[in-house]
C-alpha positions in Angstrom: 5.1 -14.2 -26.1 6.7 -11.0 -24.8 8.4 -11.2 -21.4 6.7 -9.0 -18.8 8.8 -5.9 -17.9 10.7 -6.4 -14.6 12.7 -3.6 -13.1 16.3 -4.6 -12.2 17.5 -4.4 -8.6 19.5 -1.4 -7.4 19.9 1.4 -9.9 16.4 0.9 -11.4 14.9 0.1 -8.0 12.5 2.9 -7.1 13.0 4.8 -3.9 10.0 4.9 -1.6 10.1 7.5 1.2 7.6 6.9 3.9 6.2 10.3 4.9 2.5 9.6 5.6 2.0 9.0 9.3 -1.8 9.5 9.0 -4.5 8.7 6.5 -7.9 10.3 6.1 -9.3 7.2 4.5 -10.0 3.9 6.3 -9.7 1.3 3.5 -11.1 -2.1 4.3 -8.2 -3.9 2.5 -5.4 -1.6 3.7 -2.0 -3.3 4.0 -1.0 -0.9 6.8 -3.6 -2.1 9.3 -1.6 -1.1 12.4 -2.3 2.7 12.4 -0.4 3.3 15.7 2.6 1.3 14.4 2.6 3.3 11.2 2.4 6.6 13.1 5.3 5.6 15.4 7.4 4.4 12.5 6.9 7.3 10.1 6.6 10.2 12.5 10.0 9.3 14.0 11.8 10.0 10.8 12.9 13.6 10.9 13.0 16.0 7.9 16.8 16.0 8.2 16.8 12.2 7.7 14.4 12.5 4.8 16.8 14.9 3.1 19.7 12.6 3.8 17.7 9.7 2.3 17.0 11.7 -0.9 20.6 12.8 -1.2 22.0 9.4 -0.6 19.8 7.9 -3.3 20.1 10.5 -6.0 21.7 7.8 -8.2 18.2 6.4 -8.6 15.8 7.7 -11.3 12.5 7.6 -9.4 11.3 8.6 -5.9 7.8 8.0 -4.6 6.4 9.5 -1.4 4.3 6.8 0.2 2.6 5.4 3.3 -0.6 6.6 4.8 -1.6 9.8 3.0 1.7 11.6 2.2 0.0 14.9 1.2 -1.1 15.3 4.9 2.5 15.7 6.0 3.1 19.4 6.6 6.6 19.0 5.1 5.3 17.3 1.9 5.9 20.3 -0.5 9.4 20.8 1.0 10.2 17.1 0.5 9.2 17.4 -3.2 11.4 20.4 -3.6 14.3 18.6 -2.0 13.8 15.6 -4.4 13.9 18.0 -7.4 17.1 19.6 -6.0 18.6 16.1 -5.6 18.1 15.5 -9.3 15.4 12.8 -9.4 13.9 12.5 -12.9 10.6 11.2 -11.6 9.1 12.6 -8.4 5.8 11.1 -7.4 3.3 10.3 -4.7 0.8 7.5 -4.0 -2.2 9.4 -2.8 -5.9 9.0 -2.2 -6.2 12.2 -4.2 -8.4 14.1 -1.8 -6.0 17.0 -1.0 -5.5 17.6 -4.7 -9.2 18.6 -4.8 -7.9 21.9 -3.4 -6.6 23.6 -6.6 -4.1 25.8 -4.9 -2.4 22.8 -3.2 -2.3 20.9 -6.5 -0.8 23.9 -8.2 1.9 24.3 -5.5 2.8 20.6 -5.5 3.4 20.6 -9.3 5.3 23.8 -9.1 7.5 22.3 -6.4 8.5 19.5 -8.8 5.9 16.8 -8.5 5.5 15.2 -11.9 3.8 11.9 -11.1 0.6 11.3 -9.1 -0.9 7.9 -8.5 -4.4 8.3 -7.2 -6.0 5.4 -5.5 -9.6 5.0 -6.7 -11.6 1.8 -6.3 -14.9 2.4 -8.0 -16.6 4.6 -10.5 -19.2 5.8 -8.0 -19.4 6.8 -4.3 -21.3 3.7 -3.3 -18.4 1.5 -4.3 -15.4 3.7 -3.5 -16.7 5.2 -0.3 -17.8 1.7 0.8 -14.3 0.3 0.3 -12.5 3.3 1.8 -15.1 3.5 4.6 -15.0 7.3 4.2 -18.1 9.2 3.0 -17.2 11.9 0.5 -13.9 10.3 -0.4 -15.0 9.6 -4.0 -16.1 13.1 -4.7 -12.9 14.6 -3.4 -10.7 12.1 -5.3 -12.5 12.7 -8.5 -12.2 16.5 -8.0 -8.5 16.0 -7.3 -8.1 14.0 -10.5 -9.8 16.7 -12.5 -7.6 19.4 -11.0 -4.5 17.4 -11.8 -5.7 16.7 -15.4 -6.1 20.4 -16.0 -2.6 21.0 -14.7 -1.3 18.2 -16.9 -2.5 20.0 -20.0 0.1 22.7 -19.5 2.9 21.0 -17.5 4.8 17.7 -17.6 2.7 15.9 -15.1 1.8 12.2 -15.4 -1.5 11.0 -13.8 -1.9 7.3 -13.0 -4.6 5.6 -11.0 -4.4 2.5 -8.8 -7.4 0.2 -8.2 -7.4 -2.7 -5.8 -9.4 -5.5 -7.4 -11.7 -7.4 -5.1 -15.1 -9.1 -5.0 -16.9 -5.7 -4.7 -15.5 -4.0 -7.7 -14.1 -6.6 -10.1 -17.1 -7.3 -12.3 -17.4 -6.6 -16.0 -19.9 -3.8 -15.5 -17.9 -2.0 -12.8 -14.6 -2.3 -14.6 -16.2 -0.9 -17.8 -17.6 2.0 -15.7 -14.3 2.7 -14.2 -12.6 2.8 -17.6 -15.2 5.3 -18.9 -14.6 7.5 -15.9 -10.8 7.5 -15.7 -9.8 7.2 -19.4 -10.2 10.9 -20.0 -8.2 11.8 -16.9 -5.4 9.3 -16.4 -2.5 8.3 -18.5 -2.3 4.9 -16.9 -4.7 2.7 -14.9 -3.1 0.1 -12.7 -5.2 -2.8 -11.4 -3.7 -4.2 -8.3 -4.8 -7.6 -7.1 -5.7 -7.4 -3.4 -2.8 -8.3 -1.1 -4.0 -10.9 1.5 -2.3 -9.3 4.5 -3.1 -6.5 6.9 -6.8 -5.8 6.7 -6.8 -7.8 3.5 -6.1 -10.9 5.6 -8.8 -9.9 8.1 -11.3 -9.6 5.3 -9.9 -12.4 3.1 -13.1 -14.4 2.9 -15.3 -11.5 1.9 -13.0 -9.7 -0.5 -10.3 -11.9 -1.9 -10.9 -13.3 -5.4 -9.1 -16.4 -6.6 -6.4 -15.3 -9.1 -8.0 -17.4 -11.9 -11.4 -15.7 -11.4 -9.7 -12.3 -11.6 -7.9 -13.4 -14.8 -11.2 -14.7 -16.3 -13.0 -11.4 -15.7 -10.2 -9.3 -17.2 -9.7 -11.7 -20.1 -13.4 -11.2 -21.0 -13.0 -7.4 -20.5 -10.0 -7.2 -22.9 -11.8 -9.4 -25.5 -14.6 -6.8 -25.5 -12.0 -4.1 -26.3 -10.0 -6.1 -28.8 -7.9 -3.8 -31.0 -8.0 -0.9 -28.6 -5.0 0.5 -26.8 -6.1 0.5 -23.2 -4.1 2.4 -20.6 -4.4 -0.6 -18.2 -1.8 -2.7 -16.4 -2.3 -5.6 -14.1 0.1 -6.2 -11.2 0.5 -8.5 -8.2 -0.8 -11.7 -9.8 1.3 -14.7 -10.7 2.0 -14.9 -14.4 0.8 -18.5 -14.8 -2.7 -17.7 -13.7 -3.1 -15.1 -16.5 -1.6 -17.3 -19.2 -3.9 -17.9 -22.2 -6.9 -16.1 -20.8 -6.9 -13.2 -23.3 -5.0 -10.5 -21.2 -2.4 -8.9 -23.5 1.2 -9.8 -22.6 2.2 -6.1 -22.3 -0.5 -5.6 -19.7 0.2 -8.4 -17.3 3.1 -9.2 -15.0 4.6 -5.8 -14.1 6.7 -6.2 -11.0 7.8 -3.0 -9.1 11.1 -3.2 -7.2 11.5 -0.6 -4.5 13.5 0.2 -1.4 12.7 2.3 1.6 14.3 3.3 4.9 12.9 3.4 8.4 14.0 3.9 11.9 16.1 1.0 13.3 13.9 -0.6 16.0 16.3 -3.5 16.5 14.1 -6.2 15.0 14.8 -8.1 11.8 12.0 -6.6 9.7 10.9 -10.1 8.8 7.2 -9.2 9.0 6.0 -12.7 9.8 8.8 -14.6 8.2 8.2 -18.4 8.1 11.3 -20.4 9.0 13.2 -21.2 5.8 12.1 -24.5 4.3 9.3 -25.1 6.8 6.3 -26.7 4.9 2.8 -25.2 5.0 -0.5 -26.9 5.1 -3.0 -26.7 2.2 -6.2 -28.7 2.0 -5.2 -30.6 5.2 -1.9 -31.8 3.7 1.7 -30.5 4.0 3.1 -28.9 0.8 6.8 -29.1 0.2 8.1 -25.7 -0.8 11.1 -24.3 -2.6 13.1 -21.8 -0.6 13.2 -18.5 -2.3 16.6 -16.8 -2.3 15.9 -13.1 -1.7 17.6 -10.4 -3.8 19.6 -7.9 -1.9 21.6 -4.8 -3.0 21.8 -3.1 0.3 23.8 0.0 0.5 24.9 1.6 3.7 21.8 3.4 5.0 21.9 6.8 6.8 22.6 6.8 10.5 19.8 5.5 12.6 17.9 4.0 9.7 17.7 0.5 8.2 17.1 -0.4 4.6 14.1 -2.5 3.5 13.8 -4.0 0.0 10.5 -5.2 -1.3 12.0 -8.4 -2.5 13.2 -9.3 1.1 10.0 -8.2 2.8 7.7 -10.0 0.4 9.7 -13.2 -0.2 9.6 -13.7 3.6 5.9 -14.4 3.1 5.8 -16.1 -0.3 6.6 -19.5 -1.5 7.0 -21.7 -4.6 6.7 -25.4 -5.0 9.3 -27.5 -6.8 7.2 -27.8 -10.0 7.5 -24.0 -10.4 11.1 -24.5 -11.5 9.7 -25.9 -14.8 7.8 -22.7 -15.5 9.0 -20.3 -18.2 8.1 -17.4 -15.8 10.1 -18.8 -12.9 12.9 -16.3 -13.2 10.4 -13.5 -13.2 8.0 -14.7 -10.5 8.3 -13.9 -6.8 6.0 -16.7 -5.7 2.6 -16.9 -4.0 1.5 -15.6 -0.7 1.7 -18.3 1.9 -1.7 -17.5 3.4 -3.3 -17.6 -0.1 -1.8 -21.1 -0.6 -3.1 -22.2 2.8 -6.6 -21.1 1.9 -6.8 -22.1 -1.8 -4.0 -24.5 -2.4 -1.7 -24.7 -5.5 -4.2 -26.1 -8.0 -4.5 -23.0 -10.1 -0.7 -22.5 -10.4 0.2 -24.6 -13.4 3.8 -24.2 -14.8 3.9 -22.6 -18.3 6.6 -24.7 -20.0 6.7 -23.0 -23.4 6.9 -19.5 -24.7 10.4 -18.4 -23.6 13.4 -19.8 -25.3 16.5 -21.1 -23.4 18.4 -18.1 -24.6 15.9 -15.8 -23.1 16.2 -17.6 -19.7 
């Protein structure tokens, strides 16, 4: 069994720069459900602070412009140029792709230094994608943007990835097959993200959230149908134990992205709903004893007026493991399970994988 690739903290930690105060989609599972809060948080970061963030983090290899829809920021192209001047090898954006449907904008972005675009697309037809984004016309524009980018990638060093949030509406055999047929000619990599059960994902948990084991079964059958093919697909945000032995290739499952971002110091702790350490949670009417996760931290001094936020610290505040997880071969690689997922479904499907990694590899 191959160990899933995990990025190390600090130098390999990707820099996220929040520049999208607005978004022209309205996704039903959006993690940033507080639009006013996002606007206040992102719009208060000045261009000068963005430049300082980029220069202070030029030791990192990758930068991604994120939050809301980054391409709507009128300073977006300037930020891309600054990232190139700072020396980042990989300069990317996580986008709904709609603005790239305007060919002149796509051309200017790549010329400024953009060399990675991750387009969020959640279905192979308007009925699915537009329904999930709650934005008529979003699919047609995203697809046009992907096609413009694919044309540019024929002549320039541009990587095109897609990101799909798997949920009850799109994670069927037929719909995944259709998505592969649509995106395979356009994208170098397709990432399937299991839905995060917070923000709007928590509000629509019952109607959208699939059990991890059901997602693993669907994808296991999908990969069995494509046995022997090199598919450009990666599965993230799902505990390793739930995908063990179900037919999903080892090199596809278990990728964990580590990132850091900076935001205005509002004086709070940034705990985002942190549960008191060691406090038990309830699952199936009974209390479950939890292991306390020790968060990673490699905080460097942030620029004046800003605070640093690491994914590990933010997410581990809302994730837990039980004592049995210590026996799992994946324990060193696993961040745990969302507390609200455990409260709804329990720990039954999380069975420690006790073989496969040697003591030396631990």
